[in-house]
C-alpha positions as CSV (number, residue, x, y, z in Angstrom):
1,M,-0.1,-0.1,0.0
2,S,1.4,3.4,-1.3
3,S,0.7,6.8,-1.4
4,R,1.8,10.3,-2.1
5,V,2.2,13.1,0.0
6,R,3.6,16.4,0.9
7,G,5.8,17.2,4.0
8,T,9.5,18.4,5.6
9,I,12.9,16.8,5.5
10,T,14.4,16.2,9.3
11,V,17.9,14.9,8.9
12,H,19.4,12.9,11.7
13,P,23.3,12.9,12.4
14,R,23.2,9.2,12.1
15,G,22.5,9.7,8.4
16,F,19.2,8.9,7.4
17,G,16.1,11.1,7.9
18,F,12.3,11.4,8.4
19,L,9.5,13.0,6.5
20,A,6.8,15.2,8.6
21,I,3.7,14.5,6.8
22,E,1.6,17.6,6.1
23,G,-1.8,17.1,7.5
24,E,-4.1,17.0,10.4
25,A,-3.0,13.8,12.1
26,P,0.6,14.2,12.9
27,S,2.7,11.5,11.3
28,S,6.0,11.1,10.1
29,A,8.2,8.4,7.2
30,F,11.3,7.3,7.2
31,V,14.0,8.2,4.9
32,T,16.9,5.8,4.0
33,P,20.1,7.6,3.4
34,P,20.5,7.2,0.0
35,D,17.1,8.8,-0.9
36,L,18.2,11.6,1.7
37,N,21.2,12.4,-0.3
38,P,19.8,15.5,-2.5
39,F,18.3,17.4,0.2
40,L,18.5,19.3,3.3
41,D,17.2,19.8,6.5
42,G,13.7,21.5,6.2
43,D,13.2,20.8,2.5
44,V,9.6,20.8,1.4
45,V,9.1,17.4,-0.8
46,S,6.7,15.6,-2.2
47,A,6.9,11.4,-1.7
48,R,5.3,8.3,-2.0
49,V,4.6,6.6,1.3
50,I,4.7,3.0,1.7
51,E,3.6,1.0,4.4
52,G,5.5,-1.9,6.2
53,D,5.3,-4.2,8.8
54,G,4.1,-3.0,12.0
55,G,2.2,0.4,10.4
56,R,6.0,1.4,9.6
57,L,5.9,4.3,6.7
58,T,9.0,4.7,4.6
59,A,9.4,7.7,1.8
60,A,10.3,7.4,-1.5
61,D,10.6,8.8,-4.5
62,L,11.1,12.2,-3.2
63,S,11.0,14.9,-5.4
64,L,11.5,18.9,-4.0
65,V,9.0,21.4,-4.1
66,S,10.4,24.1,-2.1
67,R,13.8,25.2,0.0
68,S,13.9,27.5,2.2
69,R,17.9,27.8,2.4
70,T,20.1,29.7,0.4
71,E,23.3,29.3,2.0
72,L,25.5,26.2,3.9
73,F,28.3,26.2,6.3
74,G,31.1,23.5,6.0
75,S,34.7,22.7,5.8
76,V,36.4,22.0,2.2
77,T,37.1,18.4,1.7
78,T,37.9,16.5,-1.5
79,R,36.1,13.7,-2.7
80,G,37.3,11.9,-6.3
81,R,39.9,15.1,-6.7
82,K,36.9,17.3,-6.8
83,P,36.3,19.9,-4.3
84,H,33.3,19.3,-1.6
85,L,31.5,21.3,1.3
86,R,31.7,18.9,4.6
87,V,28.4,20.1,5.4
88,D,26.8,19.8,8.6
89,R,25.4,16.6,9.1
90,L,22.1,18.1,11.0
91,V,21.7,19.7,7.7
92,A,22.9,17.3,5.3
93,N,23.9,13.5,5.4
94,T,26.2,13.7,2.4
95,D,29.2,16.1,1.6
96,W,27.7,18.8,-1.1
97,P,29.9,19.6,-4.2
98,L,31.4,22.9,-4.6
99,D,31.9,24.7,-7.9
100,E,35.5,23.8,-9.0
101,A,36.0,27.5,-10.8
102,S,35.0,29.4,-7.8
103,A,36.9,26.8,-5.1
104,T,40.2,27.3,-6.7
105,G,42.7,27.8,-4.5
106,L,41.0,26.6,-1.2
107,A,42.6,24.7,0.9
108,E,41.7,21.5,2.2
109,G,40.0,22.4,5.9
110,T,39.1,25.7,4.9
111,F,36.1,26.9,6.6
112,L,33.4,28.6,4.4
113,V,30.1,30.1,4.0
114,A,28.7,28.7,0.1
115,S,25.3,29.6,-2.0
116,I,23.2,27.2,-3.2
117,R,23.0,27.0,-6.9
118,G,20.8,23.9,-7.6
119,T,22.6,20.7,-6.5
120,T,25.9,22.5,-6.5
121,L,27.8,25.0,-4.0
122,V,29.5,28.4,-4.9
123,P,31.3,29.9,-2.1
124,V,30.4,33.3,-1.1
125,R,32.3,33.8,2.3
126,V,35.6,32.3,4.0
127,V,35.2,32.2,7.6
128,Q,38.2,33.7,9.3
129,A,40.3,31.6,11.7
130,D,39.7,33.0,14.6
131,A,36.0,32.7,14.1
132,D,33.7,30.7,16.6
133,L,32.9,27.9,14.5
134,A,29.9,27.3,16.8
135,I,28.1,30.4,15.9
136,E,28.7,30.1,12.4
137,R,27.7,26.6,12.0
138,C,24.3,27.6,14.4
139,V,23.5,30.5,11.9
140,A,24.0,28.1,8.7
141,R,22.1,25.1,10.5
142,H,19.1,27.6,11.0
143,G,19.3,29.3,7.6
144,L,19.2,32.7,9.2
145,R,20.0,35.5,6.9
146,S,23.0,36.8,8.4
147,F,24.7,39.4,6.3
148,F,23.5,42.4,4.4
149,S,24.0,43.0,0.9
150,P,25.9,46.1,-0.1
151,E,22.8,47.8,-1.6
152,I,20.9,47.3,1.7
153,E,23.2,48.8,3.6
154,A,24.0,51.9,1.7
155,S,20.3,52.2,1.8
156,A,20.0,51.6,5.1
157,A,22.7,54.8,5.2
158,Q,20.7,56.9,3.0
159,F,17.7,56.3,5.0
160,A,19.2,56.7,8.6
161,A,20.8,60.1,7.5
162,A,17.2,61.6,6.2
163,P,14.0,59.9,8.0
164,R,10.7,61.3,7.5
165,A,10.1,63.3,10.8
166,G,6.6,65.2,10.1
167,T,4.9,67.5,12.9
168,R,5.6,65.6,16.4
169,R,4.9,66.5,19.7
170,D,8.5,67.8,21.3
171,L,8.7,65.9,24.6
172,R,12.8,66.5,24.9
173,D,12.2,68.4,28.2
174,I,10.6,65.6,29.9
175,P,13.2,63.2,31.7
176,T,13.4,60.2,30.2
177,V,15.4,57.3,30.7
178,T,16.5,53.8,28.6
179,I,16.9,50.4,30.9
180,D,18.8,47.9,29.3
181,A,21.5,45.2,29.8
182,L,24.9,47.0,29.1
183,S,25.7,45.2,26.1
184,T,22.9,46.3,24.5
185,R,22.9,48.8,21.2
186,D,19.1,48.1,19.3
187,I,17.7,50.6,22.5
188,D,14.3,50.7,21.3
189,D,12.4,51.6,24.2
190,A,12.8,54.8,26.6
191,L,10.4,55.7,29.9
192,A,8.9,58.5,31.3
193,V,6.3,60.1,33.7
194,L,4.6,62.6,34.6
195,P,4.3,62.9,38.7
196,A,1.0,62.6,40.2
197,G,-1.6,65.1,40.4
198,P,-4.3,65.9,43.3
199,D,-6.3,62.9,41.9
200,G,-3.0,60.7,42.7
201,A,-3.0,59.6,38.8
202,L,0.0,59.4,36.9
203,R,0.8,59.8,33.6
204,V,3.4,57.4,32.2
205,L,5.0,58.0,28.7
206,V,6.8,54.7,27.1
207,S,8.5,56.0,24.2
208,I,9.2,53.8,21.3
209,A,11.8,54.1,18.5
210,D,9.8,55.3,15.4
211,V,11.3,52.8,13.0
212,D,8.7,53.5,10.2
213,A,10.3,56.8,9.8
214,F,13.3,55.0,8.8
215,V,12.1,52.5,6.7
216,P,9.8,53.0,4.1
217,E,7.2,50.2,3.6
218,G,8.0,48.2,0.7
219,S,11.2,49.8,0.3
220,P,14.4,46.8,-0.4
221,V,15.2,47.6,3.6
222,D,12.1,46.7,4.4
223,E,11.5,44.0,2.2
224,E,14.6,42.6,3.8
225,A,13.7,43.2,7.4
226,R,10.4,40.9,6.3
227,L,12.3,38.5,5.5
228,R,14.2,38.1,8.5
229,G,11.3,38.7,11.0
230,T,13.1,39.5,14.1
231,S,16.7,39.9,15.3
232,V,18.7,37.0,16.5
233,Y,20.7,36.8,19.7
234,L,23.1,34.1,19.6
235,A,25.4,34.6,23.0
236,G,28.1,36.4,21.3
237,R,26.9,37.7,18.4
238,V,23.5,39.4,17.4
239,V,22.2,38.5,13.8
240,P,20.1,41.7,13.2
241,M,17.1,42.6,11.6
242,L,17.9,45.9,10.2
243,P,21.4,47.2,9.7
244,E,23.7,48.4,12.0
245,A,23.3,51.8,10.9
246,L,19.7,51.8,11.9
247,S,19.3,49.3,14.7
248,S,22.1,50.6,16.7
249,R,22.7,54.2,15.7
250,A,20.2,56.2,13.9
251,A,16.8,54.6,15.5
252,S,18.8,53.7,18.5
253,L,17.6,55.6,21.9
254,V,21.3,56.3,22.5
255,P,21.4,59.1,25.4
256,G,21.5,62.8,24.6
257,E,20.3,62.8,21.3
258,D,17.1,64.0,19.8
259,R,15.3,60.6,18.3
260,L,11.9,60.0,16.8
261,A,9.7,58.0,18.9
262,L,5.8,56.9,18.8
263,T,4.8,57.2,22.5
264,V,2.1,55.4,24.4
265,E,0.8,57.8,27.2
266,M,-1.5,56.0,30.0
267,R,-3.1,57.5,32.8
268,I,-3.1,55.3,35.6
269,D,-5.0,55.7,38.8
270,P,-3.7,55.0,42.6
271,E,-5.2,51.3,42.2
272,G,-3.5,50.6,38.9
273,R,-5.9,50.7,36.3
274,V,-5.3,52.4,33.2
275,T,-8.0,55.0,32.7
276,S,-7.3,56.2,29.6
277,V,-4.5,56.0,26.7
278,D,-3.3,58.4,23.9
279,L,-0.8,57.4,21.5
280,Y,1.1,60.2,19.2
281,E,4.6,60.5,17.5
282,S,7.0,62.6,19.5
283,L,10.2,63.8,19.5
284,I,12.4,62.8,22.7
285,R,15.7,62.5,24.3
286,S,17.1,60.1,26.5
287,H,18.5,61.9,29.6
288,A,20.1,58.9,30.8
289,R,21.1,55.3,29.7
290,L,20.6,53.5,32.8
291,D,21.7,49.4,33.2
292,Y,19.4,46.8,35.0
293,D,21.9,46.1,37.7
294,G,22.6,50.3,38.6
295,V,18.7,50.0,38.4
296,A,18.1,47.4,41.0
297,E,20.7,48.7,43.3
298,L,18.6,51.8,43.3
299,L,15.3,50.4,44.2
300,S,17.0,47.5,46.8
301,E,19.4,49.8,48.4
302,G,17.9,53.3,48.0
303,Y,21.0,54.6,46.1
304,S,22.9,53.9,43.4
305,D,26.3,55.5,42.0
306,R,25.3,54.3,38.6
307,V,21.8,56.7,38.6
308,P,22.3,60.3,37.5
309,D,20.5,62.3,40.6
310,A,18.9,64.3,37.5
311,V,16.6,61.3,37.0
312,L,16.1,59.5,40.4
313,P,12.3,61.6,40.9
314,A,11.9,59.5,37.6
315,L,12.4,56.7,38.8
316,R,11.3,56.7,42.0
317,W,7.5,57.6,40.1
318,L,8.2,54.7,37.7
319,R,8.5,52.2,40.4
320,T,5.2,53.5,42.0
321,A,3.5,53.2,38.3
322,A,5.1,49.8,38.2
323,A,3.6,48.9,41.6
324,R,0.5,49.9,40.8
325,I,0.4,48.1,37.4
326,S,1.8,44.9,39.4
327,A,-1.2,44.9,41.8
328,V,-3.8,44.7,38.4
329,R,-1.5,42.0,37.0
330,A,-1.7,39.9,40.2
331,A,-5.3,40.3,40.5
332,R,-6.1,39.0,37.4
333,G,-3.6,35.7,37.2
334,G,-1.4,34.8,35.0
335,V,2.9,34.3,35.0
336,D,6.0,35.4,34.5
337,L,7.4,32.8,32.5
338,A,11.4,33.8,31.3
339,R,12.6,32.9,27.6
340,E,15.8,31.0,29.2
341,E,15.8,29.7,32.7
342,A,19.6,29.4,32.3
343,Y,22.2,31.8,32.0
344,V,25.5,31.5,30.7
345,S,28.2,34.3,31.5
346,L,30.9,35.2,28.9
347,D,34.3,36.2,29.3
348,E,34.6,39.7,27.6
349,E,37.7,39.2,25.9
350,T,37.8,35.6,24.7
351,G,34.0,34.8,24.5
352,E,34.3,31.6,26.1
353,P,31.6,30.2,28.6
354,T,33.0,30.9,32.2
355,S,29.6,30.0,34.2
356,V,25.9,28.7,34.2
357,E,23.4,29.7,36.8
358,A,19.8,29.6,37.2
359,R,18.1,33.4,36.1
360,R,17.4,35.5,38.8
361,D,15.1,39.0,37.5
362,T,15.7,41.8,39.2
363,E,13.1,44.8,40.7
364,A,14.7,46.6,37.9
365,H,13.7,43.6,35.3
366,R,10.2,43.5,36.6
367,L,9.8,47.3,36.4
368,V,10.6,47.9,33.0
369,E,8.7,44.7,32.2
370,R,5.6,45.4,33.8
371,L,5.5,48.8,31.6
372,M,6.1,47.7,28.5
373,V,3.3,44.8,28.8
374,A,1.0,47.7,29.8
375,A,2.0,49.4,26.9
376,N,1.3,46.7,24.7
377,E,-2.2,45.9,26.2
378,S,-3.2,49.6,26.0
379,V,-2.1,49.6,22.5
380,A,-4.0,46.0,21.5
381,T,-6.9,48.0,23.4
382,W,-6.7,51.5,21.4
383,L,-7.0,49.4,18.2
384,V,-9.7,47.3,18.9
385,A,-11.8,49.9,20.3
386,R,-11.5,51.8,16.8
387,G,-12.2,48.8,15.0
388,L,-8.8,49.0,13.8
389,P,-6.4,45.9,12.7
390,G,-3.8,44.6,14.4
391,M,-1.1,41.5,14.6
392,F,-2.0,40.8,18.2
393,R,-0.5,38.2,20.1
394,V,-2.7,35.2,21.4
395,H,-2.2,32.5,23.8
396,D,-4.7,30.0,24.0
397,P,-5.9,28.5,27.2
398,P,-4.3,24.9,27.8
399,E,-6.6,21.9,27.1
400,P,-8.1,19.6,30.0
401,E,-6.1,17.3,28.8
402,R,-3.1,19.5,29.6
403,V,-3.9,20.6,32.7
404,Q,-4.6,17.0,34.0
405,R,-1.1,16.2,32.7
406,L,0.2,19.1,34.5
407,A,-1.1,18.6,37.4
408,E,0.4,14.9,37.8
409,V,3.8,16.4,37.0
410,A,3.4,18.8,39.7
411,H,2.5,15.6,42.1
412,N,5.8,14.4,40.7
413,F,7.5,17.6,42.1
414,G,6.0,17.4,45.4
415,I,3.4,19.9,44.9
416,E,-0.6,19.4,44.2
417,P,-2.3,22.5,42.4
418,G,-5.7,21.3,42.6
419,F,-6.9,22.9,39.4
420,G,-10.1,21.1,39.1
421,P,-11.5,20.7,35.3
422,V,-10.3,24.2,34.5
423,L,-7.4,26.1,34.5
424,T,-7.7,29.5,34.9
425,P,-5.0,32.6,34.6
426,L,-5.5,33.0,38.3
427,G,-5.6,29.4,39.5
428,L,-2.3,29.6,37.0
429,A,-0.6,32.4,39.4
430,A,-1.6,30.6,42.9
431,F,0.1,27.3,40.9
432,E,3.1,29.5,40.4
433,A,3.0,30.6,43.6
434,Q,3.9,28.0,45.5
435,F,7.2,26.9,43.9
436,R,8.3,30.8,42.5
437,S,11.7,30.9,45.3
438,S,11.9,27.4,45.3
439,K,15.4,25.5,44.0
440,M,12.8,23.5,42.0
441,G,11.3,26.7,40.4
442,P,13.6,26.9,37.4
443,A,12.5,23.3,36.1
444,L,8.8,23.7,37.1
445,R,8.7,27.1,35.3
446,T,10.5,24.6,32.2
447,V,8.1,22.1,32.1
448,L,5.0,25.2,32.6
449,G,6.2,26.3,29.4
450,K,6.1,23.5,27.9
451,T,2.7,22.9,28.8
452,L,1.3,26.0,28.0
453,G,2.6,26.1,24.7
454,P,3.6,29.3,22.6
455,A,1.8,32.4,22.1
456,R,1.3,33.4,18.2
457,Y,0.4,36.4,16.4
458,T,-2.9,36.3,14.3
459,V,-4.7,39.1,13.3
460,H,-7.7,37.6,15.5
461,P,-7.7,39.7,18.8
462,S,-8.2,37.3,21.7
463,L,-6.9,36.1,25.4
464,H,-3.0,36.0,26.4
465,F,-3.2,33.3,29.0
466,G,-0.3,33.6,30.2
467,L,-0.5,36.9,30.9
468,G,-4.1,36.8,31.9
469,A,-4.4,39.8,29.4
470,P,-7.8,40.4,27.3
471,L,-5.7,41.7,24.6
472,Y,-2.2,41.8,23.6
473,L,0.3,42.8,20.8
474,H,4.2,43.5,20.1
475,F,4.6,47.2,20.7
476,T,7.8,47.9,22.1
477,S,10.7,46.5,20.2
478,P,10.1,47.6,16.6
479,I,14.2,47.7,15.6
480,R,14.4,43.7,16.5
481,R,10.5,42.3,15.8
482,Y,8.9,43.2,12.4
483,A,5.3,42.3,14.1
484,D,6.1,45.4,16.2
485,L,6.7,47.3,13.2
486,V,3.7,46.4,11.5
487,V,1.3,47.9,14.6
488,H,3.5,50.9,14.7
489,R,2.6,51.7,11.1
490,L,-1.2,51.1,11.3
491,V,-1.4,53.2,14.5
492,K,0.6,55.7,12.2
493,R,-2.0,55.2,9.5
494,Y,-4.9,56.1,11.4
495,L,-3.1,58.9,13.0
496,A,-2.4,60.3,9.6
497,G,-6.5,60.3,9.1
498,D,-6.7,56.7,7.6
499,R,-10.4,55.3,7.8
500,A,-10.6,52.4,5.0
501,M,-8.8,50.0,7.2
502,I,-10.6,47.0,8.3
503,A,-10.1,45.0,11.1
504,G,-9.4,41.4,10.1
505,D,-7.4,42.3,7.3
506,P,-6.6,38.7,5.6
507,A,-3.1,40.0,4.1
508,I,-1.5,41.1,7.5
509,E,-3.3,37.1,9.0
510,T,-0.9,36.0,6.6
511,L,2.2,37.8,7.0
512,A,1.7,37.2,11.0
513,V,1.6,33.0,10.1
514,R,5.2,33.7,8.5
515,L,6.3,35.5,11.5
516,N,5.2,32.8,13.5
517,R,7.6,30.6,11.5
518,L,10.2,33.0,11.5
519,A,10.0,33.7,15.3
520,Y,10.2,30.0,16.2
521,V,13.3,29.6,14.1
522,A,15.1,32.1,15.6
523,G,13.6,30.9,19.1
524,K,15.3,27.3,18.1
525,A,18.6,29.2,17.0
526,E,19.3,30.7,20.2
527,A,18.3,27.7,22.5
528,E,20.8,25.6,20.1
529,R,23.8,28.2,20.7
530,H,22.7,28.1,24.6
531,R,23.2,24.6,24.6
532,M,26.3,24.7,22.8
533,L,27.7,27.0,25.1
534,I,26.6,24.6,28.0
535,A,28.2,21.8,26.5
536,R,31.5,23.4,26.1
537,L,31.7,24.9,29.4
538,F,30.5,21.0,31.0
539,A,33.4,19.3,28.8
540,G,35.8,20.3,31.9
541,R,33.3,19.0,34.3
542,I,33.1,15.1,33.1
543,G,32.7,13.1,36.3
544,E,30.9,15.9,38.6
545,E,28.2,15.1,40.4
546,V,24.9,17.1,39.7
547,R,21.2,16.7,40.9
548,G,18.0,17.8,39.1
549,N,14.2,16.8,37.7
550,I,13.3,15.2,35.0
551,V,11.5,18.1,32.8
552,S,11.0,16.0,29.2
553,I,10.9,12.7,27.8
554,K,11.8,11.7,25.1
555,P,12.5,9.0,22.5
556,F,15.9,8.5,23.3
557,G,15.7,9.0,27.0
558,L,15.2,11.5,29.8
559,V,16.1,15.4,29.4
560,V,17.0,16.4,33.3
561,Q,17.2,20.1,34.3
562,M,20.1,20.5,36.8
563,A,19.8,21.9,39.8
564,G,21.4,25.2,40.4
565,T,22.0,26.0,36.4
566,G,18.5,25.8,34.6
567,A,20.9,23.9,32.4
568,T,19.6,20.4,31.0
569,G,21.1,17.8,30.2
570,T,20.4,14.1,28.4
571,L,19.9,10.3,30.0
572,A,19.5,8.2,27.8
573,T,17.1,5.2,27.7
574,D,20.1,2.6,27.2
575,A,21.8,4.3,30.3
576,L,19.3,3.2,32.4
577,P,19.8,0.3,34.5
578,E,16.8,-2.4,34.7
579,G,15.5,-1.8,31.2
580,P,13.9,-2.2,28.8
581,Y,11.9,0.6,28.9
582,R,8.8,2.1,27.0
583,V,8.4,5.4,26.2
584,D,4.8,6.9,27.6
585,L,4.7,10.3,25.8
586,V,0.8,11.1,26.8
587,G,1.8,10.1,30.7
588,Q,5.2,11.7,30.6
589,A,7.4,8.7,31.8
590,L,9.8,6.0,30.7
591,I,8.1,2.5,32.1
592,G,10.3,-0.5,32.6
593,E,9.3,-3.9,34.6
594,E,11.2,-2.5,37.5
595,R,11.4,1.2,37.3
596,R,9.5,3.9,36.3
597,Y,10.9,7.7,35.4
598,A,8.3,10.5,35.2
599,V,8.6,14.2,34.5
600,G,9.0,16.0,38.0
601,D,11.0,13.2,39.7
602,P,14.4,14.2,41.2
603,V,17.4,12.4,39.8
604,R,21.2,12.2,41.0
605,C,23.4,12.1,38.0
606,V,27.2,12.0,36.7
607,I,28.5,14.1,33.6
608,S,29.6,11.7,32.0
609,A,30.2,13.5,28.1
610,T,29.8,16.2,26.1
611,N,29.2,16.6,22.5
612,E,29.3,20.8,21.5
613,E,28.5,20.3,18.0
614,L,25.2,18.9,18.7
615,G,24.8,21.1,22.2
616,R,24.6,18.0,24.4
617,V,25.4,17.1,28.2
618,D,25.0,13.4,28.6
619,L,24.3,12.1,32.2
620,T,24.4,8.9,33.6
621,L,22.6,8.4,36.9
622,A,25.0,8.4,39.7
623,G,26.7,4.9,41.2
624,E,26.3,3.7,37.4
625,P,29.1,3.4,35.3
626,P,29.6,6.5,32.5
627,V,28.2,5.7,29.0
628,N,30.3,8.3,26.8
629,R,28.7,9.1,23.6
630,G,30.0,12.3,23.0
631,V,33.1,13.4,20.8
632,P,35.6,16.1,21.8
633,S,34.2,19.3,22.6
634,A,35.6,22.0,20.2
635,K,35.2,25.2,19.7
């Protein structure tokens, strides 16, 4: 029995692959190495699927439908006296031929990036000898557009020199600050506040870089930004959405310089309710560039020599505003889920990882987060109230079976949530309060994030369950997210008098679907780079005992989040004693005749091996002989 289907290729490092078949019911088919040879990870193909014994599916007679990749990364090798590129084995299962004329003079072992021309590669860029190959591999593995053409760079420089300023409200005399990490160069949000009047209400001004003033819609720079969708933050390197002339210079809200912005002015009453919202184009000037550590010190100690006296009153009132908003947030529920539970510190000179620890957000992080979320909610409400289209950020409530699974996992962690049949944002907040400050908090938060699933962009406004927000969107980061730039343009069109826009614009929905995919790819690349650094760091800790909790069940074994670090390692099924084990993905457990391992269970392990290229730390149970499956870690 066979049928023709369409699907996406996944390449396994052992040389074979799988075809994720399109359709309502998720299914996959095995692809043999010979059939996989002409294809790359992520290729969309049509294939004939054959069902074998036991219902196993095999894909054959594959034909390329589309390929999203335009470049490959690898090292030069020789096969049959002809130059080839040894490609990352998570991207291709075989070496690809290089154009002989273009590859003349390239020495064996040279690392380079090559452009795909059919089934042949043309060298584009030789990677410098001192480059971090892991970053280059990560960029190419996920098909990131990492360089701007000279034409795009030149166009961006022209736009930077002559923005479309128009008529703006002058806010330059209002004390305004930015709060970011010290390493941040693309500063796209600034904060100001007008002190409380007799009625106790504050007016908070969240001013966001007006990227649209520099990037005309439909221009080559705009089209490139749309293709990228988002900036990608790989530790040690940023792959920006916009060229540096805009992202870190002309549009960035650097201190002491006049900057074009789009401002959300929110009136916040003493009980934390946003009672009115005004949106307008503005001209601002940052009076101080502050960092999280300095602001956190001020908020906790009452003084910081990293915060100028001139902006102290503004920060105190901003703290008041954030506290008011926090009270409302607490009353409606929801949780704060960090994007990454482990933070890797890098040596400033060498770029090498020096330590890993569980992420700890400060009061400064929470102040900024509260005000940015409030601004995003306010803009979403403003658009809907006027019947305008938008690119909303929606997070669906979890299905009952997911809620039940979360309750079972929480029990394994030693927590009894008692959700009942329906999980509400308030119930979610009450659950999170039980482990917020505990050592198991990072691991449980990881499991919670997997249970709740990702938010998505859509033109249809609805609840953001994780935040407990009736309406939400992204508005505050247009330098690094195209979705925010879309919202800015909709707002500006309305402010300019356009009343022809209609809610539910299908063109925006089509773009939203594409941006969801680009955000997913960016997230995967960032997470993989993170895992690579952890593997590089842990290469020097082989034999060390660690404690942790199981956070995921995979076909190959268990994923363990190590306590105190937020980092994860893998316990392979064949390294577990008293097997064999069967995988129960529904119950999130590995089940054997004598033992059962479930998500949430605490375990003691030993670091047995690392594989930086795969971003993997291998573990064995403490007291069991190590099983070394890794390869030597290399930069």
